[in-house]
C-alpha positions, 0 to 999 in steps of 0.5 A: 192936640188937646182933642187928641189928648182928651180922645186918648184920655176918653179912650183909656178912661173908657178901657179903665171904665170896661175893667173896673167893674171885673176888678171890683167883682174880683176884689169883692170875691177875694174879700168874702173867700177870705172871711170865709176861711177865717170863719171856717178855721174858727169854727173848725178849732171850736169843733176840735176843742168840743171834741178833745173836752167829750174825749177827755170827759169819756175817758175820765169816766170810763177809767172811773167805771173800770176802777169801780169795777176793780174796787169789788175784788178787795171784798172778793179777797176777804170773803175768800180769805175768810171762808176757805172753800165756801160753800155754794150757799154762802157764795151766792148769799155774798154775791146777791148781798152786794148786788154786783150785777144790778150796781155795774152794768157790763159785769159779765162774771164774778168767780173765786178759784181755789188752789188744789193740790194733787194729793187733795184732788179726790177730796176736793171733788167729794166736797164740791160734789156733796155741797147740798147748800142750794142744790138739794141733789149736790153736783154728782157730775161736777169735775176738773176741766180738762181732765188729766193729772197735774201737780197742782190746780186752780179750779173755778169753784164758783161763778156768778151768774152761774156758768156750767161752762166756766165752772170747774175750769183748771186755770193752771192748765199749761195748755192755755195761754192764761196760765202765764197771767195767773202765774204773774198775778200770785208772784206779783201780789196785785191785779192782773188784767187780760186783753180783749177775749172771749168767755168760755161761754162765749167761746163758740160764738165768735161771729159776735164781736160784740161778746168781747170781755176783759178778765181782772184777776186778784191772788188771795193768800193765807191769812188775808196778807200779801207776802213780802217775797215772790217765793213766799207769795207762790208758796202761800197762794190759797186762790183767785178772785175774779171779775170779768166785763163786757167790753160793749156794755161797759163803754156804752155806759159811759159813751154820750150819744154826741160822741158816738154821732161826730166820731169813731171811737176806737179803744185799743189795749196796748199791752196786746198789740205790743204782743201781737195778739188781739188788741181791739176793746172796742170799735164803735164802727165794728159790727153791731157796735162791737169790737173790730177783728182789725188788730192794727195800730190805729194810724187815723190821719190828723185830727184824732184825739188820744187818751189813755187810762190805767186797767190793773197793770195794762193800759188802754188808748182811747182814740177818737177820730172825727167823722168825715162830712161833705164840703158842704155840710162841713161849713158853719152857718155863719161861714154861709152867712159871710159867702152869702153876704159877701157875694151880695155886697160884690154884685151890688158894687160890681152894678154900682161900678158898672153904673158909675162907669157908664155915667163917667163916659157920658159925662167924664170931665163934670163927673171925675171929681164928684166920682172920686169923692164918692169912690172914696166916700164909698171905701170908707163907708165899706171898711167902717161898715165891715169892721163893724159887722165884724165886730158885731158878729165876733162880740154877739157869738162870743157872749152867746157862746160864754152864756151856753157855757155858764148855764152849763157849768151852773147846772152841774152839782159839782164844784167847777172854777177857773184861776190865774197864774197867781192862784186868783179866782177868775171864775166859780160857777153856782154850786160853788158860790153857793158852798161859799155863801157868795152871790150869783153876779158877786166878783170872786176875783178877791178871793184865792185858791187858798180861801177856797180850800182848807189849809191842808188841801190848799197845800196839796193844790197849789204845791202838788196839782198846779205844778204837776198840770203844768208839767203834763196838762191834768193833775187828779187827786183827793182833796176838800173844799171849804164851805162858808160855815167852816165845813170841809167837803170831801171831793175828787178834783181835776186840775187842767192847765191852758196855755196860749198859742205861744205856749205859756200858761194862761190860767188854770181850770178845775172840777171838783166831785163831792165825795161825802156820800161815797166817804159815808158809804165807805164808813158804814161799810167799814162798820158793818165789817167790824160788826161781822167780825165781832159777831163771828168772833163771839160765836167763836167764843161761844162755841169754845166756851160751850165745849170747855163747860161740857168738859169741865162739868164732867170733872166737877161732877166726879169731884163733887160726887167723889167729895160727898161719897168721901165725906159720907164714909168718914165720921163727922169728927174726923179731920179730913171733913174739914178739907173735903168741905173746903173741896166741895166749896171750891168746886161749887164756886167753880161751877158757879163760874161755869155757869156765868160762862155759858150764859155770856156764851148764850149756852144756858137757857133762861130759868126765871124764878124768885131770886132774892137779889142780895145774895146775887149781887154779893156773890158777883161782887166777891167775883169781881174783887179777885179779877180787879186790878189793886188800883181800883177800890170796889165798894158795896152798900147791900140792903139786909131787906130781902128783895125778891125779883122775877129773873134768871139768877146767872143773868142778873150777876152778869149784869152786875159784873158788866156794870162793874167792868164798864165802871172800873174800865172808865177810871183814868189810868185805871185808878179810883173807885166803883160803888156797888149799891142795892136798896128798895125804892117805891114810886106813886102815881104823882111821883117823878120816876125813871122813864119806862117805869110805872108806879110800884115797888122796884129793887135798884141796882145801882153802880157808880164810877168817878171816872171820865164821864160821857159826853150827851151823844155818847150817852145817847148811843151807849146801849147800842150793840157794837157801840164803843169808844175804845180803840180798836181790839180793846172792846166789842161793845156788847157789854152794856147792850147785854145788859139792856137786853137782860133788863128788859127781858126781866120787865125792868129798865135802866138809866145813866146819868153822866157828864164828862169828868164827873164819872157815870152812874148806872141804876137798874129797876126791877119789879119787887114780887112778894116773899115765897112761902117757907116751903117755896124755897129750897137750899142747893145742899138741902136735898132728899136721899130717897132710896131704891129697891135694887132696880138695875140702872144702865150707865153710859158715858165715855168719861170712866171717872163720871161713870164710876162717880155716879155709879157709886152715888146710886148704889149707895142709894140702892140701886144696881148699876151697869156701866157702858163706855159708849151707845154701840156697847149699851145697845148691845148690852140691851139687846142681850139682856131684854127686860134686865134694866128699869132705867137707861141714863146716857151721856149726850156728847160721846164719840160714836154717837149721841144720847139723842142717838142712843134714845132713838134706838131705845125707842125702836128696840123697848118703848117702854124703857125711860131714858135719861140724858145728862150733859155738860150744858143744856140748850133749849134745842136739846130740851126739845129734841129730847122731849119728842123722842120721850126722853124723861128728863135732861140733867146738867151734869154739875147737878148730878150730886144734888138731883140724880138720885131724887130723879131717878127715884121719881121716874121709877115710882111713876 
């Protein structure tokens, strides 16, 4: 019985011994498969997270690049509003100056369109065709495309780079689909983008989807301000400014090679998709890497990552789908290691089990206990080894991954960090640690978010950024980070919210990019724009001053001339002589004032001569007294010693007036004192002297005030053009710069001493010259009275009062005078009476032809007939052109009373 039982047990044991190796093999294979599956899923999750980060980085970079393109439109708007139908040269100069095509890869076109009414079409065509600012032949064949009569046109006037197909294109053509988009841009007052399309220059290359472009238009309105209502915007629309960029080049400029190799990238315009229009902006698997002709929605299988960005008034959806990999290639090396190692263990355990089973059959009774103990020990060792191996591999992989990630984050100049839900920092990269004055290995867990930002920025992060990131996953905005020395660094910041598998918030991460250089460039750009506006304003003031001075000098010439004639016609004891003298005095003062206006507007030529500085300073101070407010006490101390300097008298008076004006404007609330003094000073070789002076004798003009004073930084920049401490609209920043230029041009020097709260003192030093001999100085009113011998003079002037006054002055001196009102009548008179006239005097500024044209015609008609030109203002350019035509003299009209007769006498006596 026992033997039978033993046999039965032996048979049973033999059966189990045969099955045991198979069971062990199956268990080992199952364990290996489970480990391989777990490893594959871990790596799949890591690859998915990496794809999401790369997609997010690509989307943010693309959005930033598109916004940078859109940010060029406000400059085009200001240029278009200010210029109002610019010439070819003006537009090309502007576009080249800001280097659009060099700074923005993918920018295909920059264009400027103007709205033209049907009634103005002919004049507009003539103006464009006649624009020779860059092309000497103009544009004789330029036309509005397509042809046809329309109530209004929106004509593309300028295109850069030059595109003959687009130039002249009418965006108001009702037959085109984009007319609706143009009307929408004007009615909304904001930027309007198109869907993907082919530019006019590319319309005949439809087989090349890589030419697909996007156009963004910005409306322009009269005055540069967007009206409040839709009706006003449509009525005041002036034109459009726009840019277009090539979709392929735009995406290629920010698309990483890793993302292209690993995934299929597809960008779709959602607005176009809803309208059943061509919606594909970019498709990395399209022909030549351009766009795909497919216009259907992207319904990629699971695994696609989607990201949306805003482009003007449209939205683009970025769909990134991982490329399918072979089952073998999809497995990570760690997974293959698990499979290989598991297979080896399975084979080893199976062989061991088979050996043990065979041994148990031979010595079952004696080895059963040992076999059981061995199996138990083997199972324990197997479990311990497996746990240790998994722990070791997991720890080693995590540490290696963290080290790589930390190295990447420490190499970027951006500020990268993470914090828990309570605002305590978990990680700060190397750039942020250095900014905070922290060591590379120092613990930052005690440092809070509020301590990394200035108070106002911390409030934005804690009250806006983190709550918004918690709701939608991400928040972007502009804040600032705090340096160890207290400096605030402006940054563009992104905050991301991270959650666990249950959806609970675990921590926040952030990336902040330094905007210091961008802010500085923006500040410099605004400063340059302000300087441009100021210089243009000063140019307009100069033009206005020149025109006013011309007409005013005609009036002054008539007043002074007729006053002199009336005074001469009356006895010296006549009661009216006193009134006439006052008229003459007032007119002379007005003449001096006009000269100052022309000097300020740079319309007069510099006339350096030996001047006694005392009378000039006294006259400038007397003129200022009538303009300063009564709360300003203007005091002057002028030496009686004659101080002669080589300078322009009008410019010297401008120096005094500018310094005094600057002084009283520095008085607190316009109350205080301004002291003006003139004195002689001398410096020897060993004396301490102001910077820029050599030993010698000088005349010193001092202007001192008891105003608010200046800090050291302001003193260093006080003579810079356009530098001013006044608010916008209260000063040009040119007053002291003009003073510095005049003093330097007169071989002098200027110094300033000032302290905050102690007022300012400006000293002007001009080199002294010996007093001229008595015969060298001639008073203004002491002129000779030469007489003529009956010679006949032709006087040409469109101002009848001036012409009659000059005729009376010349006839009083013994000449015969014939007057004509314009150049055409004068030339007709000379052709009808050759040899009759001994001299021609012509006004420069006349409606039909200028005095220079009259002189040129007379040079052809009668080369020997002398010509004199008179003008309300005389410039270097006028004198040079007159000299080239052989004109005998150019006379300022305001000095006709004193100099005209003597000038005529001298010319006729030659």
